[in-house]
C-alpha positions, 0 to 999 in steps of 0.5 A: 439486509437478507442472509445470503445463500451460497448461490447468490454469493456465487452469482454476486462474484462470478464464482460456481457452486459445487454442491448445494446453492441453497445453504445459508452463509451467516459469515466468514471464518478461518479454515480451522474455526469455521462451522455451521453457516460460515464460509472459509477460503483456501488460497494457499496449498499449504493449508490444504490439510485445514481444508480437508479437516474443515467443518465450514458450510462451504469453502472457496477454492480454485479449480486446482485446489478442489482437484487436490482435495478430491485426490486426498479422498474428500468427495463431499462438501460444498465448494465455491469455486473460483479462478481467484479464490482470494479476490472472491473471498475479498468480495464476499468480505465486502458484502458482510462488511457493508451489512455490518457497518451500514450507517444510515445516519444522515445530516449535520451534527449540531456540534459541527461547524459548517461555514456559509458557502460550503456544499454539503448534500442532504444525503451526507453525514457530518459528525461532531466537532467536524469543521468545514470551511467556506467553498468546500464541496462534498459529494453525495453520501460522504461520511465525515466523522468526528473532529475531521477538518475540510479546508477551504475550496477543498472537494470530496467525492461521492460515497467517500468516508473520512474517518475521525480526525483526519485533515484535508487541507485547503484546495485539496481533492479527494475522489469518489468512494475513498476511504481515509483513516484517522490521523491522515493529513492530505495536503500539508506543506511539502518540505521546501526550503531554499538554502541561504549560505551564511558566513557561519553556516546555512539557513533555509527559506521557506518555499510556499507550496501552492499546489494541491494534493489530489486523491483519484477514485477508490483510493484508500489512505491509512492512518497517520499517512501524509500526502504533502501538496505540491510546490507549484503543481499537484501531488497526485495519488491516482485511482485505485491506489492503497496506501498503508499507515505512516506513508509519506508521499512528498510534494510533487510525487505522482503515484500511478493508478492501483499501485499499493504502498506498505507501512512506513514507506517514503517517496521524496519529492517529484518522483513518479511511481508507475501503474501497478507497482508493489512497495513493501514497508519501510522502502524509500525513494530518492527524489526526482526519479521515475519508476516503471510500471508493475515494479515491485520493491521489497521491504526496507529497500532504498531506491536511488536511481530511476527504473526503466524497464517495467515488471522488475523486482528489486531488494537491497536489504541484506537478510538478517543474521545472529548478531555475532555473525553480522559483526563478523561479515560487517568486519569483512565489508569494512575491509573490502576496498583494501581487499579490491586493491590487492586484487587489482595489484595481483591482476596487474602482476599477472597481466605482466607476465609472458608465457612461460615465465613465473613470478618469483616470491620475495624469498626467491628474489633474496636467494 
């Protein structure tokens, strides 16, 4: 792929060049380490000084940040100006990433096992020790790397990348342009068991999970993440969602389009997450809830009831403290029930007073 000019990158991203559009850009680098031929970006004013001192060939900036830079006395330089500099950076990073990772391999490695009746177009690449079961269908230009398993009647869309050691269970669907990272499991049985009360305790009877797990287009699934199949209907992760590593999506969950979920979050069964939500790491959701669109949940937060109003931000994590201070606060919290009872008694006594009277102390009563 030909090395792009600053002007070509501007055209590709909808940005504007302030400076020399013919400059060659060979790659990206941080503001404080960028040099000749490298493009840096500024998306946080906290790094304004680094931008002023940077030796990058050009810097991606917002119009407001370029104005600040000029106010600080730097009139020279080359700038790629965008109202969304971080998005502009991401698009250019994709350009260089594609150039570096472009995989020309096609065909089926002789060590792979592809069952009769599976559909694998000639434009696909199937790596060593991959297993593709009967009835599975792959789209064009799918890349399946070593040791990955695709179950019977599963479907994988065009231009999707399945990294090594991914498992796609039977009947499940992965959309177009998806990325599924190593260790992820799409379509394992949901955690469904019927409690059977016995004289000496409770045993559990497995409920067959007969639904599917369905990923929409442009979904990315992190390493060791699990999207369980539905008990009867489907578990669905809609288009554009991005799930980090070690996320648990239980049976019959629906994750709305363009929602992002950070690592170690867990969503219990039959909960619906709205569109454009942002969920922090280690957040967890009880089952059978409905979460409104554009909800933000801070990391470590526990959501135990539905959220009906869109666009709210929720946090339930107590800020960290030095251990001794935390212990003192914990002791206070432990006594809150008794303190509440005392306050209620005092309020009751005060309500019982008439104007102009006072409540005698025990000492006054005994005198």
